[in-house]
Backbone bond lengths (Angstrom), bond angles and torsions (degrees), N, CA, C in turn:
res aa  C-N    CA-C-N  psi(-1)  N-CA   C-N-CA  omega(-1)  CA-C   N-CA-C  phi
1 X - - - 1.436 - - 1.528 110.71 -
2 X 1.332 116.77 -36.64 1.458 120.79 179.87 1.517 110.39 -125.02
3 X 1.313 115.27 159.19 1.459 121.01 174.49 1.524 107.77 -136.56
4 X 1.325 117.64 158.99 1.470 119.70 -179.76 1.517 111.00 -61.32
5 X 1.318 116.41 140.50 1.458 122.04 176.98 1.523 109.30 -89.52
6 X 1.303 115.28 169.41 1.468 119.74 175.48 1.520 109.10 -65.04
7 X 1.285 116.20 145.96 1.460 119.95 -179.85 1.513 110.73 102.95
8 X 1.275 115.33 179.78 1.456 120.64 -175.65 1.503 113.16 -97.07
9 X 1.308 114.29 -158.65 1.449 121.27 178.04 1.527 107.72 -121.62
10 X 1.307 115.56 165.28 1.450 120.68 -178.34 1.522 109.50 -121.78
11 X 1.310 116.83 138.36 1.453 122.44 176.87 1.523 108.84 -113.66
12 X 1.300 116.35 135.86 1.457 121.50 176.95 1.530 107.42 -123.45
13 X 1.303 115.55 118.41 1.460 120.96 179.39 1.521 108.22 -97.65
14 X 1.304 116.86 127.21 1.455 121.69 -178.45 1.521 108.04 -114.02
15 X 1.313 114.55 121.11 1.451 119.52 -178.27 1.510 111.90 -121.85
16 X 1.334 115.25 157.87 1.454 121.09 178.11 1.523 107.78 -147.26
17 X 1.290 116.18 131.20 1.469 122.54 179.41 1.526 112.16 56.63
18 X 1.319 116.07 38.56 1.455 120.43 176.66 1.519 115.44 78.93
19 X 1.329 117.94 5.57 1.464 121.51 179.66 1.530 109.67 -119.37
20 X 1.312 116.11 144.17 1.456 121.23 176.84 1.517 108.79 -78.66
21 X 1.348 115.96 118.61 1.460 120.54 -176.80 1.523 113.20 -100.66
22 X 1.319 116.96 -30.69 1.454 118.99 -173.19 1.518 110.70 -155.86
23 X 1.329 115.19 147.26 1.454 122.43 171.92 1.515 106.65 -119.29
24 X 1.325 117.17 125.93 1.456 121.98 176.80 1.524 106.77 -110.25
25 X 1.323 116.08 127.16 1.451 121.99 -178.88 1.523 108.70 -110.29
26 X 1.313 116.33 123.06 1.463 122.10 178.74 1.519 108.29 -105.09
27 X 1.315 116.82 115.34 1.459 122.21 178.56 1.515 109.20 -104.06
28 X 1.312 116.26 133.47 1.453 120.63 177.34 1.522 108.30 -86.06
29 X 1.332 116.40 121.87 1.454 121.48 -178.89 1.527 110.27 -131.80
30 X 1.324 114.85 158.01 1.465 122.47 173.29 1.517 107.68 -133.27
31 X 1.307 116.31 156.44 1.460 121.22 179.67 1.523 109.75 -68.33
32 X 1.328 116.39 135.35 1.462 120.22 177.38 1.523 109.12 -70.29
33 X 1.337 117.60 132.27 1.470 119.66 -177.54 1.524 112.81 -69.93
34 X 1.323 118.62 -20.95 1.458 121.41 -177.36 1.526 112.78 -93.01
35 X 1.317 117.87 11.42 1.464 122.02 -176.21 1.518 109.41 -105.76
36 X 1.310 117.58 129.72 1.463 121.61 179.54 1.523 110.78 -71.53
37 X 1.314 115.09 158.51 1.460 120.12 177.15 1.526 109.59 -69.83
38 X 1.312 115.56 151.90 1.455 121.52 178.59 1.524 108.21 -101.73
39 X 1.327 115.85 131.86 1.461 120.94 176.58 1.521 108.71 -121.78
40 X 1.300 116.58 146.82 1.461 121.72 175.11 1.522 107.09 -111.94
41 X 1.333 115.43 121.41 1.455 120.79 -179.15 1.521 109.11 -130.90
42 X 1.306 116.72 148.48 1.464 122.22 178.28 1.524 108.72 -96.81
43 X 1.320 116.24 128.23 1.461 120.59 178.15 1.525 108.37 -159.47
44 X 1.325 117.70 122.44 1.463 121.83 -179.64 1.519 113.24 -69.40
45 X 1.302 118.13 -21.81 1.456 122.29 -173.17 1.525 113.93 -87.95
46 X 1.304 118.81 4.78 1.459 121.06 -176.56 1.522 111.11 -112.70
47 X 1.299 114.91 147.00 1.454 122.39 174.08 1.521 107.47 -111.24
48 X 1.307 117.24 128.67 1.452 121.27 -178.73 1.509 110.29 -106.64
49 X 1.306 116.10 136.67 1.458 122.53 177.22 1.513 108.50 -108.61
50 X 1.315 116.41 140.92 1.464 120.89 177.59 1.514 108.63 -140.07
51 X 1.318 116.06 144.37 1.463 121.31 177.14 1.518 107.84 -143.73
52 X 1.308 116.08 150.26 1.463 119.46 176.45 1.515 108.66 -135.04
53 X 1.290 115.66 147.26 1.453 123.21 178.27 1.522 107.42 -141.48
54 X 1.310 116.21 161.63 1.464 121.95 178.01 1.518 109.43 -121.21
55 X 1.322 116.20 152.73 1.457 121.25 172.25 1.516 114.02 94.74
56 X 1.310 114.49 -170.52 1.458 121.63 -176.98 1.529 109.86 -65.31
57 X 1.314 116.86 132.84 1.461 122.03 -179.55 1.515 114.13 76.77
58 X 1.343 117.28 15.64 1.465 121.34 -175.17 1.527 112.48 -62.10
59 X 1.325 117.38 -41.24 1.467 120.28 -178.07 1.528 110.52 -62.02
60 X 1.323 116.94 -44.33 1.453 121.17 -179.66 1.533 111.25 -67.07
61 X 1.344 117.52 -39.88 1.463 121.39 179.60 1.528 111.14 -65.16
62 X 1.325 117.54 -42.12 1.460 120.75 179.36 1.520 110.83 -66.17
63 X 1.334 116.89 -40.71 1.465 120.46 177.69 1.524 110.76 -63.12
64 X 1.320 116.89 -41.24 1.464 120.67 179.05 1.530 111.33 -65.41
65 X 1.321 117.46 -36.32 1.459 121.19 179.67 1.523 111.27 -64.66
66 X 1.325 117.46 -43.34 1.465 119.77 179.55 1.521 111.04 -72.19
67 X 1.328 117.77 -37.12 1.462 120.36 178.12 1.523 110.24 -65.69
68 X 1.323 117.37 -39.89 1.461 120.77 178.27 1.507 112.05 -65.07
69 X 1.303 117.73 -39.02 1.469 120.94 178.83 1.514 110.23 -67.52
70 X 1.330 117.32 -43.32 1.451 119.26 -178.44 1.525 111.27 -65.44
71 X 1.327 117.69 -32.82 1.467 120.97 178.86 1.522 110.50 -71.75
72 X 1.335 117.88 -32.77 1.452 121.65 -176.40 1.525 114.53 -92.42
73 X 1.316 118.52 -18.27 1.461 121.17 -172.28 1.527 113.91 -94.54
74 X 1.315 118.75 -21.01 1.448 120.75 -175.52 1.524 110.26 -119.34
75 X 1.302 113.64 146.21 1.460 119.27 173.06 1.514 108.15 -113.66
76 X 1.292 116.22 145.32 1.473 120.27 -176.63 1.503 111.63 -81.21
């Protein structure tokens, strides 16, 4: 859905009482032009599949997991 934008990223270190408590990372992103818009619709007759993954290639792995389930779960 998104891709990295031109430019770098920003790090914000948040400390309290002399200790580092949190690091906030701001990534500059733009919408991918080849990605369709997402719509949310209510319909009782539909089954929705969702998958989540972490790390490098996570978006592709999650998409493959849902595509594999849809190919194996339904018969035409």
